VEXDREN-2710 file (C-alpha; in Angstrom, 1 decimal):
% VEXDREN-2710
k/r/px/py/pz
1/MET/46.9/-25.4/-6.2
2/GLY/44.7/-23.6/-8.3
3/VAL/41.0/-24.3/-8.7
4/SER/40.5/-27.1/-12.1
5/MET/37.9/-25.8/-15.0
6/PRO/35.4/-28.9/-14.1
7/ASP/35.4/-27.5/-9.9
8/ARG/35.3/-23.7/-11.2
9/LYS/32.1/-25.0/-13.6
10/ASN/30.5/-27.1/-10.3
11/SER/30.6/-23.9/-8.4
12/LYS/29.2/-21.7/-10.6
13/ASP/26.5/-24.4/-11.2
14/LEU/26.0/-24.5/-6.9
15/GLU/26.4/-20.7/-7.0
16/ARG/23.4/-20.3/-9.6
17/GLU/21.4/-23.4/-7.7
18/LYS/21.7/-21.3/-4.6
19/ARG/20.0/-18.5/-6.1
20/LYS/17.2/-20.1/-7.8
21/ILE/14.0/-18.8/-5.6
22/LYS/12.0/-22.4/-5.5
23/SER/8.1/-21.0/-5.9
24/VAL/8.9/-20.4/-9.2
25/LYS/7.4/-23.7/-9.8
26/ARG/4.6/-23.5/-8.0
27/MET/4.0/-20.7/-9.7
28/LYS/3.9/-22.2/-13.1
29/GLU/1.7/-25.4/-11.8
30/ILE/-1.0/-22.4/-10.8
31/MET/-1.1/-20.9/-13.9
32/THR/-1.2/-24.1/-15.8
33/ASP/-4.4/-25.5/-13.9
34/TYR/-5.9/-22.0/-14.4
35/TYR/-5.4/-21.5/-18.2
36/ILE/-6.4/-25.3/-18.2
37/GLU/-9.8/-24.3/-16.2
38/ALA/-10.2/-21.3/-18.4
39/LYS/-9.9/-23.3/-21.6
40/THR/-11.9/-25.7/-20.6
41/ALA/-14.6/-23.6/-19.0
42/ALA/-17.1/-24.4/-21.9
43/GLN/-17.3/-28.3/-21.1
44/THR/-17.4/-27.2/-17.2
45/GLY/-20.1/-24.8/-17.4
46/LYS/-18.3/-21.6/-16.4
47/LYS/-18.3/-18.0/-17.8
48/VAL/-15.1/-16.2/-18.8
49/ALA/-14.5/-12.8/-18.9
50/TRP/-11.7/-10.6/-20.6
51/ILE/-10.9/-8.0/-17.9
52/THR/-8.7/-5.3/-18.4
53/SER/-5.4/-5.4/-15.5
54/GLY/-6.4/-2.9/-13.8
55/GLY/-10.3/-3.4/-14.0
56/PRO/-12.0/-4.9/-10.8
57/VAL/-11.5/-8.5/-11.0
58/GLU/-13.7/-9.4/-7.4
59/PRO/-17.0/-9.8/-8.9
60/LEU/-16.0/-12.2/-11.0
61/ILE/-14.7/-14.2/-8.8
62/ALA/-17.4/-13.6/-6.5
63/MET/-19.7/-14.5/-8.7
64/ASP/-17.6/-17.8/-9.9
65/VAL/-16.6/-16.0/-13.8
66/ILE/-12.8/-17.1/-14.6
67/PRO/-11.2/-14.0/-15.4
68/VAL/-8.7/-14.0/-18.4
69/TYR/-6.3/-10.9/-19.2
70/PRO/-5.3/-9.8/-22.7
71/GLU/-2.3/-8.0/-21.6
72/ASN/-1.3/-11.2/-19.2
73/HIS/-2.1/-12.7/-22.3
74/GLY/0.8/-10.0/-24.9
75/ALA/3.4/-10.2/-21.5
76/MET/3.3/-13.9/-22.5
77/ILE/3.7/-13.1/-26.3
78/GLY/6.5/-11.2/-25.7
79/ALA/8.4/-13.2/-23.2
80/ALA/7.9/-16.1/-26.0
81/LYS/9.5/-13.9/-28.7
82/MET/6.2/-14.1/-30.7
83/GLY/5.5/-10.3/-30.6
84/VAL/6.8/-9.2/-34.0
85/ASP/4.4/-11.8/-35.6
86/LEU/1.3/-11.4/-33.8
87/CYS/2.3/-7.2/-34.0
88/GLN/2.8/-7.6/-37.8
89/GLN/-0.7/-10.0/-38.0
90/ALA/-2.7/-6.9/-36.6
91/GLU/-0.9/-4.4/-38.8
92/ALA/-2.2/-6.7/-41.9
93/MET/-5.3/-6.2/-40.4
94/GLY/-5.2/-2.0/-40.6
95/TYR/-3.7/-1.7/-37.6
96/SER/-1.9/1.3/-36.9
97/ARG/2.5/0.1/-35.5
98/ASP/2.0/3.0/-33.6
99/LEU/-0.8/1.2/-30.9
100/CYS/0.0/-0.4/-27.8
101/SER/2.1/-3.9/-28.8
102/TYR/-0.3/-5.5/-26.1
103/ALA/-3.3/-4.1/-28.5
104/ARG/-1.7/-5.7/-31.8
105/ALA/-0.6/-8.7/-30.0
106/ASP/-3.9/-9.7/-28.7
107/ILE/-5.7/-8.3/-32.0
108/GLY/-3.6/-10.3/-33.9
109/SER/-3.8/-13.8/-32.1
110/ALA/-7.2/-13.6/-31.6
111/PRO/-8.6/-14.7/-35.5
112/ILE/-5.7/-17.7/-35.6
113/ASP/-5.1/-18.8/-31.7
114/GLY/-1.9/-17.4/-31.9
115/GLY/0.6/-17.0/-29.1
116/PRO/2.4/-19.3/-26.5
117/ILE/-1.1/-21.4/-25.3
118/GLY/-2.7/-21.5/-28.5
119/GLY/-4.5/-18.0/-28.3
120/LEU/-7.2/-17.3/-25.1
121/PRO/-10.3/-19.2/-24.2
122/ARG/-12.7/-17.5/-25.9
123/PRO/-15.3/-14.8/-23.6
124/ASP/-18.6/-14.9/-22.4
125/MET/-18.3/-11.0/-21.8
126/LEU/-15.7/-8.1/-21.6
127/VAL/-14.9/-6.4/-18.9
128/CYS/-12.7/-3.1/-19.6
129/CYS/-11.5/-0.2/-17.3
130/ASN/-10.1/3.2/-18.7
131/ASN/-8.0/3.6/-15.5
132/ILE/-4.7/2.5/-17.0
133/CYS/-5.4/4.4/-20.6
134/GLY/-7.3/4.9/-22.8
135/THR/-6.1/2.3/-25.7
136/VAL/-8.5/-0.5/-23.8
137/LEU/-11.4/1.0/-24.7
138/LYS/-11.5/0.8/-28.4
139/TRP/-9.2/-2.8/-28.0
140/TYR/-12.4/-4.0/-26.0
141/GLU/-14.7/-2.6/-28.3
142/ILE/-13.2/-4.5/-31.3
143/GLN/-12.9/-8.3/-29.4
144/ALA/-16.4/-7.7/-28.5
145/ARG/-16.9/-7.3/-32.1
146/HIS/-15.1/-9.6/-33.1
147/PHE/-16.5/-12.6/-30.2
148/ASP/-19.9/-11.1/-30.4
149/VAL/-20.3/-10.8/-26.6
150/PRO/-21.4/-8.0/-24.1
151/LEU/-19.1/-5.3/-22.9
152/PHE/-18.7/-4.0/-19.7
153/ILE/-16.8/-0.2/-19.3
154/LEU/-16.1/0.9/-16.1
155/ASP/-15.1/5.0/-16.2
156/THR/-13.0/6.9/-13.9
157/PRO/-12.1/9.8/-13.9
158/PHE/-8.2/11.1/-13.9
159/CYS/-7.2/12.3/-10.3
160/HIS/-5.3/15.3/-10.9
161/THR/-5.0/16.1/-7.5
162/GLU/-7.9/14.9/-4.9
163/PHE/-10.9/12.5/-5.4
164/SER/-14.2/14.3/-5.2
165/ASP/-17.1/13.3/-4.0
166/ALA/-19.0/13.6/-7.0
167/ALA/-16.3/11.5/-8.7
168/LYS/-16.4/9.0/-6.0
169/LYS/-20.8/8.5/-6.5
170/TYR/-20.3/8.6/-9.9
171/VAL/-17.7/5.4/-10.0
172/ARG/-20.1/3.7/-7.1
173/ALA/-23.0/3.8/-9.5
174/GLN/-21.1/2.2/-12.0
175/ILE/-19.8/-0.3/-9.6
176/GLY/-23.4/-1.2/-9.2
177/GLU/-24.1/-1.4/-12.9
178/TYR/-21.4/-4.0/-13.3
179/VAL/-22.5/-6.0/-10.5
180/GLU/-26.3/-5.9/-12.3
181/PHE/-24.1/-6.4/-15.6
182/LEU/-22.5/-9.7/-13.7
183/GLU/-25.8/-10.5/-12.5
184/GLN/-27.5/-10.8/-16.1
185/ALA/-24.8/-12.3/-17.6
186/CYS/-24.5/-15.1/-15.2
187/GLY/-28.5/-15.5/-14.5
188/HIS/-28.3/-15.7/-10.6
189/ARG/-27.7/-12.7/-8.0
190/THR/-24.6/-11.7/-6.2
191/ASP/-24.0/-14.0/-2.8
192/PRO/-22.9/-10.9/-0.6
193/ASP/-21.1/-13.0/2.1
194/ARG/-19.4/-14.4/-0.5
195/MET/-18.7/-10.5/-2.5
196/ALA/-17.4/-10.0/1.3
197/GLU/-14.7/-12.7/1.4
198/VAL/-13.3/-12.2/-1.8
199/GLY/-12.8/-8.5/-0.9
200/ARG/-11.2/-9.7/2.1
201/LEU/-9.2/-12.1/0.5
202/ALA/-7.9/-9.5/-2.1
203/LEU/-6.7/-7.0/0.5
204/GLU/-4.9/-10.2/2.5
205/CYS/-3.4/-10.7/-1.1
206/GLN/-1.9/-7.5/-1.7
207/ARG/-1.1/-6.7/1.9
208/LEU/1.1/-10.3/1.5
209/TRP/2.6/-8.8/-1.9
210/GLN/3.9/-5.6/-0.7
211/LYS/5.5/-7.7/2.2
212/VAL/7.1/-9.3/-0.4
213/LEU/8.1/-6.5/-2.6
214/ASP/9.6/-5.0/1.0
215/THR/12.0/-7.8/1.5
216/THR/14.5/-5.9/-0.9
217/MET/15.4/-3.5/1.8
218/HIS/17.2/-5.6/2.8
219/ARG/20.7/-6.3/1.5
220/PRO/21.6/-7.9/-0.6
221/ALA/18.1/-8.1/-2.0
222/PRO/16.7/-11.6/-1.6
223/LEU/14.9/-10.5/-5.2
224/SER/15.3/-8.4/-8.0
225/ALA/12.5/-6.4/-10.2
226/PHE/13.3/-9.1/-12.6
227/ASP/12.0/-11.9/-10.2
228/ALA/8.8/-9.9/-8.9
229/PHE/7.7/-9.4/-12.8
230/PHE/7.4/-13.2/-13.2
231/HIS/5.9/-13.3/-9.5
232/LEU/3.4/-10.5/-9.8
233/ALA/0.8/-13.0/-11.9
234/LEU/-1.2/-14.0/-9.4
235/ILE/-1.7/-10.6/-8.0
236/VAL/-3.1/-10.1/-11.0
237/THR/-5.2/-12.8/-12.0
238/LEU/-6.7/-14.4/-9.0
239/ARG/-6.3/-11.6/-6.5
240/GLY/-9.4/-12.4/-4.4
241/THR/-8.6/-16.3/-3.9
242/GLN/-7.1/-18.3/-1.5
243/THR/-4.6/-19.6/-3.8
244/ALA/-3.2/-16.5/-4.4
245/VAL/-3.0/-15.9/-1.0
246/ASP/-1.4/-19.1/0.2
247/TYR/1.1/-18.7/-3.2
248/TYR/2.3/-15.2/-1.6
249/ARG/2.4/-16.7/2.0
250/ALA/4.4/-19.4/0.7
251/LEU/7.0/-16.9/-1.5
252/LEU/7.1/-14.3/1.7
253/LYS/8.4/-17.3/4.1
254/GLU/11.3/-18.0/0.9
255/MET/12.3/-14.8/0.7
256/GLU/12.7/-14.2/4.7
257/GLU/14.6/-17.0/4.7
258/ARG/17.0/-15.6/2.0
259/VAL/17.1/-12.6/4.0
260/ALA/18.1/-14.8/6.9
261/ALA/20.6/-16.4/5.2
262/GLY/22.2/-13.6/2.9
263/ILE/20.7/-15.4/-0.6
264/GLY/20.8/-12.4/-2.3
265/ALA/19.4/-11.9/-6.2
266/ILE/22.7/-11.5/-7.5
267/PRO/25.6/-12.4/-6.5
268/ASP/27.4/-9.5/-5.6
269/GLU/25.1/-6.2/-4.8
270/ARG/26.9/-2.8/-5.1
271/TYR/24.6/-0.6/-6.4
272/ARG/20.7/-0.6/-6.0
273/LEU/18.6/0.6/-9.0
274/LEU/14.5/0.8/-9.5
275/TRP/13.1/-0.1/-12.3
276/ASP/10.0/2.7/-14.4
277/ASN/8.0/1.5/-16.8
278/LEU/6.7/-2.1/-17.8
279/PRO/8.7/-4.9/-18.6
280/ILE/10.9/-5.4/-22.0
281/TRP/9.3/-8.5/-21.9
282/TYR/11.4/-10.0/-24.2
283/ARG/14.7/-9.1/-22.7
284/THR/14.3/-9.6/-19.1
285/ARG/17.0/-12.0/-18.6
286/TRP/19.9/-9.9/-21.1
287/LEU/18.8/-6.9/-19.0
288/SER/18.7/-9.0/-15.7
289/GLU/21.9/-10.3/-16.2
290/LYS/23.8/-7.2/-17.7
291/PHE/23.4/-5.3/-14.8
292/ALA/24.6/-7.9/-12.6
293/ALA/27.3/-8.0/-14.5
294/HIS/28.2/-4.2/-13.2
295/GLY/26.7/-5.5/-9.7
296/ALA/23.7/-3.6/-9.8
297/CYS/20.4/-5.0/-8.7
298/LEU/17.3/-4.0/-9.3
299/VAL/15.6/-3.8/-6.2
300/ALA/12.2/-2.1/-6.9
301/ASP/10.0/-1.2/-9.2
302/THR/6.5/0.9/-10.1
303/TYR/4.8/-1.6/-12.4
304/THR/4.6/-4.4/-10.0
305/SER/4.2/-2.1/-6.6
306/ALA/1.0/-0.6/-8.2
307/TRP/-0.7/-3.5/-7.3
308/CYS/-0.6/-2.4/-4.4
309/SER/-1.0/1.1/-4.4
310/ASN/-4.3/1.4/-3.8
311/MET/-4.6/-0.7/-0.5
312/GLN/-4.6/2.6/1.5
313/TYR/-8.2/3.3/-0.1
314/LEU/-10.1/0.0/0.1
315/ASP/-12.1/-0.9/3.1
316/GLU/-12.4/-5.1/3.6
317/ASP/-15.8/-4.4/5.9
318/HIS/-17.1/-2.0/2.8
319/PHE/-15.5/-3.2/0.3
320/LEU/-17.4/-2.6/-2.8
321/ASP/-18.2/0.9/-1.8
322/SER/-14.6/1.9/-1.3
323/MET/-13.6/0.0/-5.1
324/ALA/-14.8/3.6/-6.4
325/GLU/-12.0/5.4/-5.1
326/GLY/-9.4/2.3/-4.8
327/TYR/-10.3/1.4/-8.4
328/THR/-10.1/4.9/-9.9
329/ARG/-6.7/6.3/-7.4
330/ILE/-4.6/3.9/-8.9
331/TYR/-0.9/4.6/-10.1
332/LEU/-1.5/5.6/-13.8
333/ASN/-4.8/7.5/-13.0
334/ILE/-3.2/10.1/-11.1
335/SER/-0.9/13.5/-11.6
336/VAL/3.2/13.8/-12.7
337/ASP/3.6/15.5/-9.8
338/GLN/2.3/12.7/-7.5
339/MET/3.8/10.0/-9.6
340/ALA/7.4/11.6/-9.0
341/GLU/6.3/11.8/-5.2
342/ASN/5.6/7.8/-5.4
343/ILE/9.2/7.1/-7.2
344/LEU/11.0/9.9/-4.5
345/GLN/9.5/7.8/-1.4
346/MET/10.7/4.4/-3.2
347/ILE/13.9/5.6/-3.8
348/ALA/14.1/6.8/0.4
349/LYS/12.2/3.6/0.9
350/TYR/14.5/0.7/-0.9
351/ASP/17.6/2.9/-0.6
352/VAL/18.7/2.9/-4.3
353/ASP/21.5/4.6/-6.2
354/GLY/19.5/5.1/-9.6
355/LEU/16.5/4.7/-11.4
356/VAL/16.2/3.4/-14.9
357/MET/13.5/4.6/-17.0
358/HIS/11.6/2.4/-19.7
359/SER/10.5/5.0/-22.5
360/ASN/7.4/2.2/-24.0
361/ARG/6.6/3.2/-27.7
362/SER/4.0/1.5/-26.4
363/CYS/2.6/2.2/-23.1
364/LYS/1.9/6.0/-23.2
365/PRO/1.0/7.1/-19.9
366/TYR/3.6/5.9/-18.5
367/SER/6.0/7.0/-20.5
368/LEU/4.8/10.5/-21.4
369/GLY/5.6/12.2/-18.5
370/GLN/8.8/10.6/-17.8
371/TYR/10.9/13.4/-18.8
372/ASP/8.9/15.7/-16.5
373/ILE/9.1/13.0/-13.6
374/GLN/13.4/12.9/-14.3
375/LYS/13.7/16.2/-14.4
376/ILE/11.4/16.8/-10.7
377/LEU/14.0/13.7/-9.2
378/GLN/16.8/15.2/-10.3
379/ARG/15.6/19.0/-8.1
380/LYS/14.4/17.4/-5.2
381/SER/16.9/14.4/-5.0
382/GLY/19.9/14.2/-7.1
383/ILE/19.6/10.6/-8.0
384/ALA/21.0/9.2/-11.5
385/THR/18.7/8.4/-14.4
386/MET/19.1/6.7/-17.7
387/ILE/15.9/5.7/-20.2
388/ILE/16.2/3.3/-22.1
389/GLU/13.6/3.4/-25.4
390/ALA/12.6/-0.1/-26.4
391/ASP/8.8/-1.4/-26.6
392/MET/7.4/-4.3/-24.2
393/VAL/6.1/-6.9/-26.7
394/ASP/7.7/-5.6/-30.5
395/GLU/11.4/-6.5/-30.3
396/ARG/11.5/-3.9/-33.3
397/SER/11.6/-0.7/-31.3
398/PHE/15.0/-2.8/-29.2
399/SER/18.5/-1.9/-30.2
400/GLU/20.8/-3.9/-27.8
401/SER/24.0/-2.3/-28.8
402/GLN/22.9/1.3/-28.0
403/ILE/20.9/0.2/-24.8
404/GLU/24.0/-2.3/-23.7
405/THR/26.3/1.1/-24.4
406/ARG/23.9/3.3/-22.3
407/ILE/23.4/0.6/-19.3
408/ASP/27.8/0.6/-19.1
409/ALA/27.6/4.4/-19.4
410/PHE/25.4/5.0/-17.1
411/MET/26.8/2.4/-14.4
412/GLU/30.4/4.4/-14.8
413/VAL/28.3/7.5/-13.6
414/LEU/27.3/5.6/-10.6
415/LYS/30.5/4.4/-10.1
416/GLN/31.9/7.6/-9.9
417/LYS/29.6/9.1/-7.7
418/LYS/29.9/5.8/-5.0
419/GLY/33.4/6.2/-5.3
420/ILE/34.3/2.1/-6.5
421/GLY/37.3/1.1/-7.4
422/GLN/39.0/5.1/-7.2
423/SER/41.9/5.5/-5.2
424/ALA/41.9/7.4/-2.0
END
């Protein structure tokens, strides 16, 4: 006897419900509270600092300053499909379309309080670290002038090979200047014990996040890279807080329960893929469903794992001293050869079948070396790779038909390589 249409529909709904990650609700609550606190800071007497995503947030947390991330705001703008309008707003102000879409969206939204949360709260200060790119330097200078607030720039030398003693002393001296800058802005001295506690919590948070990501070593993977893009928010915004530690403990417990129950991120995991570069924020659902339709799960990515890549250089007993190396030797501030080596390690660790590289029109430091990395990986591992050309926020750089064709062709290559569906 066949299954009726309503029963089939109910079955699909139950299957979809089973795969939902319950921690999503708690994440939304935390982020709502966070933005409310930031938006009402002027009434509560707290200060707000805008900071780059790769910047050292721990001293801000220790000084009870609320960190706000324009790049996170850019991601929210992209996910809300508001990127084109706000990028065009910046372009009308005279900024080139070739600039980073995070920068354009942020610059375009500032004068009109644009975006899904009605603009970011007004900053009392700006903190910029160039370990992620050079664009942030001019971007933050523009915003410092717009809001007429002080700007601190942390300059981290590029790590072509090693991190020299001279570079370490250079960055460590700036860390001291950064603390002095915050003390002057806040009107009180740093509490060493509080700084040490924040450093300990930050490292604990990073370790928990890495454990969450590592649950995808299991088959089927309990979460996908598309899930990780969402759950990354706290490791960026609230690293160094008990709130973030508690959240990732709960998320890890949920992932371990999913592993034990055999619940995968997608219904039928046949292929395991690795994602390189930032998400395409306005098309994450479409991409997730497109790959899942082929039985492909993106089990890891270079973007969300970057917030753990510097753990080995950080020392919770001497956190301020170790920040110099920890914040210099991050993923985007190292050579192409080192990037390729990191990806090779991830290919082996997560047992992936193919690599999907997002050639991101906006993020030059992330994208310019991808073709060299692709050649290195093909030579050393023979892994199948595909490149998607798009932009993280600006939908004008996305061609659905072209990308759909490329994904279909790529999955056919993987199918042939694995011999799935072929006769014996």
